[in-house]
C-alpha positions as CSV (number, residue, x, y, z in Angstrom):
1,M,0.0,0.0,0.0
2,N,1.5,3.3,-1.0
3,Q,1.7,6.5,1.1
4,K,-1.2,8.2,-0.8
5,N,-3.5,5.3,0.1
6,L,-2.3,5.3,3.7
7,T,-2.9,9.1,3.9
8,T,-6.4,8.8,2.5
9,I,-7.3,6.0,4.9
10,G,-5.8,7.9,7.8
11,Y,-7.9,11.0,7.1
12,G,-11.0,8.9,6.5
13,L,-10.6,7.2,9.9
14,L,-10.0,10.6,11.5
15,L,-13.2,12.0,10.0
16,V,-15.2,9.0,11.0
17,G,-13.8,9.3,14.5
18,L,-14.8,12.9,14.7
19,V,-18.3,12.2,13.4
20,A,-18.8,9.5,16.0
21,A,-16.9,11.1,18.9
22,P,-20.0,12.7,20.7
23,F,-21.7,9.3,20.7
24,F,-18.8,7.7,22.6
25,G,-18.7,10.1,25.5
26,A,-16.5,12.9,24.1
27,Y,-17.4,16.3,25.4
28,P,-18.5,18.2,22.2
29,V,-17.3,21.7,23.4
30,F,-13.8,20.3,24.2
31,V,-13.5,18.6,20.8
32,M,-14.7,21.8,19.0
33,K,-12.0,23.8,20.9
34,L,-9.5,21.2,19.8
35,M,-10.7,21.5,16.1
36,C,-10.4,25.3,16.2
37,F,-6.8,25.1,17.4
38,A,-6.0,22.4,14.8
39,L,-7.3,24.7,12.1
40,F,-5.3,27.6,13.6
41,A,-2.1,25.4,13.5
42,S,-2.8,24.3,9.9
43,A,-3.1,27.9,8.8
44,F,0.2,28.8,10.5
45,N,1.8,25.7,8.9
46,L,0.8,27.0,5.5
47,L,2.9,30.1,6.1
48,L,5.9,28.6,7.9
49,G,6.0,25.0,6.7
50,Y,5.3,25.7,3.0
51,T,6.4,29.3,2.5
52,G,9.2,29.5,5.0
53,M,8.0,32.7,6.7
54,L,7.9,32.6,10.5
55,S,5.2,34.8,11.9
56,F,5.2,35.4,15.6
57,G,2.0,37.5,15.4
58,H,-0.6,34.9,14.3
59,A,-2.5,35.5,17.6
60,A,-3.5,38.8,16.0
61,F,-5.6,37.0,13.4
62,L,-7.0,34.5,15.9
63,G,-7.9,37.0,18.6
64,G,-8.7,40.0,16.3
65,S,-11.2,37.9,14.3
66,A,-12.6,36.5,17.5
67,Y,-13.4,40.0,18.8
68,V,-14.9,41.1,15.4
69,T,-17.1,38.0,15.2
70,G,-18.3,38.4,18.8
71,H,-19.1,42.1,18.3
72,V,-20.9,41.5,15.0
73,V,-23.0,38.7,16.4
74,K,-23.7,40.2,19.8
75,A,-24.1,43.9,19.1
76,W,-25.3,43.9,15.5
77,G,-27.5,40.7,15.8
78,A,-25.9,39.1,12.8
79,T,-26.5,35.4,12.0
80,P,-23.6,32.9,12.8
81,E,-22.6,32.5,9.1
82,L,-22.2,36.3,8.8
83,G,-20.2,36.4,12.0
84,L,-17.9,33.7,10.6
85,L,-17.6,35.6,7.3
86,A,-16.8,38.8,9.2
87,G,-14.0,36.9,11.1
88,L,-12.6,35.5,8.0
89,L,-12.5,38.8,6.2
90,S,-11.1,40.7,9.2
91,G,-8.3,38.0,9.4
92,A,-7.6,38.5,5.7
93,L,-7.4,42.3,6.1
94,L,-5.1,42.1,9.1
95,G,-3.0,39.6,7.2
96,L,-2.8,42.0,4.2
97,V,-1.6,44.8,6.5
98,M,0.9,42.7,8.5
99,G,2.1,40.8,5.4
100,F,2.7,44.1,3.5
101,F,5.3,45.1,6.0
102,A,6.7,41.6,6.9
103,I,7.6,40.6,3.4
104,R,9.9,43.5,3.0
105,R,12.3,42.1,5.4
106,Q,13.9,38.6,5.8
107,G,14.5,36.2,8.7
108,I,14.3,37.5,12.3
109,Y,13.5,41.1,11.2
110,S,10.4,39.9,9.4
111,T,9.4,37.8,12.5
112,M,9.9,40.8,14.8
113,I,7.7,43.0,12.6
114,T,4.8,40.5,13.0
115,L,5.3,40.4,16.7
116,A,5.4,44.2,17.0
117,L,2.2,44.6,15.0
118,A,0.4,41.9,16.9
119,Q,1.3,43.5,20.2
120,M,-0.1,46.8,18.9
121,L,-3.4,45.0,18.2
122,F,-3.2,43.5,21.7
123,F,-3.1,46.9,23.3
124,A,-5.8,48.2,21.0
125,C,-8.1,45.3,22.1
126,L,-7.2,46.1,25.7
127,Q,-8.3,49.7,25.4
128,A,-11.2,49.4,22.9
129,P,-14.6,49.9,24.4
130,F,-16.4,47.0,22.7
131,T,-13.9,44.3,23.7
132,G,-14.6,44.4,27.4
133,G,-11.0,45.1,28.3
134,E,-9.5,42.5,30.7
135,D,-12.9,40.9,31.2
136,G,-13.2,40.0,27.5
137,L,-16.2,40.0,25.3
138,Q,-18.8,37.8,27.1
139,G,-22.2,36.4,26.3
140,V,-21.8,36.0,22.6
141,P,-24.9,34.1,21.4
142,R,-24.6,31.2,18.9
143,G,-27.9,32.2,17.1
144,K,-29.5,30.4,14.2
145,L,-27.5,29.3,11.2
146,F,-29.1,30.9,8.1
147,G,-31.9,31.9,10.4
148,V,-33.1,28.2,10.6
149,I,-30.7,25.9,12.4
150,D,-30.5,26.7,16.1
151,L,-27.0,26.3,17.3
152,A,-27.8,26.5,21.0
153,S,-27.4,22.7,21.2
154,D,-23.8,21.6,21.6
155,L,-24.4,18.6,19.3
156,T,-25.7,20.8,16.5
157,M,-22.9,23.3,16.9
158,Y,-20.4,20.4,16.9
159,Y,-21.4,19.2,13.5
160,V,-21.6,22.7,12.0
161,A,-18.1,23.3,13.4
162,L,-16.9,20.0,12.0
163,V,-18.1,21.0,8.5
164,V,-16.4,24.4,8.7
165,V,-13.1,22.9,9.8
166,V,-13.1,20.2,7.2
167,V,-13.9,22.6,4.4
168,A,-11.2,25.0,5.5
169,F,-8.7,22.2,5.8
170,L,-9.6,21.1,2.3
171,V,-8.9,24.6,1.1
172,I,-5.4,24.4,2.7
173,V,-4.8,21.0,1.0
174,R,-5.9,22.3,-2.4
175,T,-3.7,25.4,-2.0
176,I,-0.7,23.4,-1.2
177,H,-1.2,21.0,-4.1
178,S,-2.0,23.7,-6.6
179,P,0.6,25.4,-8.9
180,F,0.5,28.3,-6.5
181,G,1.5,26.0,-3.7
182,Q,4.4,24.6,-5.7
183,V,5.7,28.1,-6.2
184,L,5.5,28.6,-2.4
185,K,7.5,25.5,-1.8
186,G,10.1,26.8,-4.4
187,I,10.3,30.1,-2.5
188,K,10.9,28.3,0.7
189,E,13.6,26.1,-0.8
190,N,15.4,28.7,-2.8
191,E,13.9,32.2,-3.2
192,P,16.7,33.6,-5.4
193,R,16.1,30.8,-7.9
194,A,12.4,31.5,-7.9
195,I,13.1,35.1,-8.7
196,S,15.4,34.1,-11.5
197,L,12.6,32.0,-13.0
198,G,10.5,35.2,-13.2
199,Y,8.2,34.8,-10.2
200,D,7.3,37.9,-8.2
201,T,8.1,36.3,-4.9
202,N,6.8,39.2,-2.7
203,R,3.4,38.9,-4.4
204,F,3.2,35.1,-3.7
205,K,4.4,35.6,-0.1
206,L,1.8,38.3,0.5
207,L,-1.0,36.1,-0.9
208,A,0.2,33.2,1.3
209,F,0.1,35.5,4.3
210,V,-3.4,36.7,3.5
211,I,-4.7,33.1,3.0
212,S,-3.0,31.9,6.2
213,A,-4.4,34.9,8.2
214,A,-7.9,34.4,6.8
215,I,-8.1,30.8,7.9
216,A,-6.6,31.6,11.3
217,G,-9.3,34.3,11.6
218,L,-11.9,31.7,10.7
219,A,-10.6,29.5,13.5
220,G,-10.8,32.4,16.0
221,A,-14.3,33.3,14.8
222,L,-15.5,29.7,15.2
223,K,-13.9,29.5,18.6
224,T,-15.9,32.6,19.7
225,L,-19.2,31.0,18.5
226,V,-18.4,27.7,20.2
227,L,-17.3,29.1,23.6
228,G,-19.5,32.3,23.6
229,F,-16.7,34.7,24.5
230,A,-13.4,36.3,23.2
231,T,-10.6,37.2,25.6
232,L,-7.3,38.9,25.6
233,S,-5.6,35.5,25.8
234,D,-6.6,34.9,22.2
235,V,-4.7,37.9,21.0
236,H,-1.8,37.7,23.4
237,W,1.7,36.8,22.1
238,S,1.6,33.5,24.1
239,S,-1.1,32.2,21.6
240,S,1.4,32.8,18.8
241,G,3.9,30.8,20.8
242,H,1.4,28.0,21.3
243,V,0.8,27.7,17.5
244,V,4.5,27.5,16.9
245,L,4.8,24.7,19.5
246,M,1.8,22.8,18.0
247,T,3.3,22.9,14.5
248,L,6.8,21.9,15.5
249,V,5.7,19.1,17.8
250,G,3.4,17.7,15.1
251,G,5.6,18.1,12.1
252,L,6.5,21.3,10.2
253,G,5.7,21.1,6.5
254,T,3.3,18.2,6.8
255,L,-0.5,18.4,6.5
256,S,-1.2,16.0,9.3
257,G,1.5,17.5,11.7
258,P,-0.5,20.5,12.9
259,L,-3.5,18.3,13.6
260,V,-1.5,15.9,15.8
261,G,0.5,18.7,17.4
262,S,-2.5,20.7,18.4
263,A,-4.2,17.5,19.8
264,V,-1.0,16.8,21.9
265,V,-0.7,20.3,23.3
266,V,-4.4,20.9,24.0
267,L,-4.9,17.5,25.6
268,L,-1.8,18.1,27.8
269,E,-3.1,21.5,28.9
270,N,-6.5,20.2,29.7
271,K,-5.8,16.7,31.0
272,I,-2.3,17.0,32.6
273,G,-3.9,17.3,36.1
274,E,-5.9,14.0,35.6
275,L,-2.7,12.3,34.2
276,G,-0.8,13.5,37.2
277,N,-3.4,12.1,39.6
278,L,-3.3,8.8,37.7
279,L,0.5,8.6,37.9
280,A,0.4,9.4,41.6
281,A,-2.1,6.6,42.3
282,L,0.0,4.1,40.3
283,S,3.4,5.0,41.6
284,G,2.6,6.4,45.1
285,V,4.7,9.5,44.3
286,E,2.6,12.5,45.5
287,W,4.6,15.0,43.5
288,F,2.8,13.9,40.3
289,R,-0.4,15.6,41.7
290,T,1.3,19.0,41.2
291,L,1.6,18.5,37.4
292,G,-1.7,20.3,36.9
293,E,-0.1,23.4,38.3
294,S,3.0,23.1,36.0
295,V,1.4,22.9,32.5
296,T,3.9,25.2,30.9
297,I,6.9,23.3,32.4
298,V,5.5,20.0,31.0
299,T,4.8,21.4,27.6
300,G,8.2,23.1,27.5
301,L,9.9,19.8,28.4
302,I,8.0,18.0,25.6
303,F,9.1,20.7,23.2
304,V,12.7,20.2,24.2
305,V,12.4,16.4,23.8
306,C,10.8,16.8,20.4
307,V,13.5,19.2,19.2
308,L,16.3,16.9,20.4
309,A,14.8,13.5,19.5
310,F,12.2,14.2,16.9
311,R,13.6,17.0,14.7
312,R,10.9,16.5,12.1
313,G,8.1,16.4,14.6
314,I,5.8,13.4,15.4
315,M,4.3,13.0,11.9
316,G,7.5,14.1,10.2
317,E,9.4,11.3,11.8
318,I,6.6,8.8,10.9
319,I,6.6,9.9,7.3
320,A,10.4,9.7,7.1
321,W,10.3,6.2,8.5
322,L,7.7,5.1,6.0
323,D,9.8,6.6,3.2
324,R,12.9,4.8,4.4
325,R,10.9,1.5,4.4
326,R,9.6,2.1,0.9
327,A,13.1,2.9,-0.4
328,A,14.5,-0.2,1.3
329,R,11.8,-2.4,-0.3
330,S,12.4,-0.9,-3.8
331,Q,16.1,-1.7,-3.5
332,R,15.6,-5.4,-2.7
333,P,16.2,-7.8,-5.6
334,G,13.2,-9.4,-7.0
335,P,12.4,-13.2,-6.5
336,G,14.1,-14.0,-9.9
337,A,17.2,-11.9,-9.4
338,H,20.6,-13.3,-8.7
C-alpha cells in the first residue's frame, strides 16, 4: 500500500472518529475547541511549513477575528454565518496589512515585525470599548445558522463546526497541491532561484500571508461562537507561541502534523492534572499531583524532547520512517534476481 492510500485511509478514519466522537462520551465543546486550534495550527503551517515565513504574530488573526465576530453577532445581531464571514474577512485584512510590512524584510527582522504589529493589536483590544478590556467580550450568542438551524445545542454546533473545519482544511490542501502551492515550496527552498525564474516572490508571499491569516481568523471566529466569548488571551503573544509549538511538535511542513501537534498540546493543557493524579495513584509519588499546576513546564519539556529527539516532529518522523521502508523495499532484488 503506497503512502497516498495510507494518507487517504488515515484522514478517512479521523473524519469517522470525529463524526462518532459525541456518541462515545467525548465532550463536544472540548473537541470543538481542539478542532479550532487544529485549524489555527494548519493555517500557520501553510505560512511557515510551506512558504518559509515565520510569523510570531498569528495571535492577532485568531484574537482579532474572535473579537470582530463576537461584536458582529452580539451587538449587531448578525447570524452565525455572517459572523464567521466577518471573522474570515477581518483576518484576511489584518494579514494583508501585516504581510505588507513583513515581506519587506527577511529572517528575524520579518518575524519581529509580525510580533510588534500583533502587540499593537493586543493593546488596542485592551483599550477598545467594545472588547470588554481585561474581562473580555462575554455572552456571545450562537444564534441560528441561516436563520433556521438553532446552534444552542452543543451537538448541532459540533457538526456545524466540523463541516467548517473540514472545508477550511480542504482549502489548505488544495492550496498546497496547486501550482500556486508549488511556487510557495520553491520560494521556501530557494527564493533567489524562484526570482530568477521570473516569479514575483513578494506577491506570492503576501498572498500566502493573507490566506493563512484568513483561515486563522476563521478559527478564531469559530472559537468565539463555540465558547461564547473572546478574551485577551486569544490575541496575546503566548497564543502565537502556542501555535509554533503545536506545528513543530506535530511536524513542520506536513499536512497532518499540525492536527497531531494541536491535539497533543491541547490535551496536555486540559488533561495534565488528571494524568498526574493517575501517575500518583499508580506510583505512590505524590509529586505527580502537582503536574496540573505546571502545565507550561511540562509542555516546555515536551518541546525540548521533540527538538532533540524528533527533529521533524511526530508526523514528520513517521513519514520519514515510511519513506525509508519504501526505499529499502524498492532496492531489494526481485524473486528471480541473482
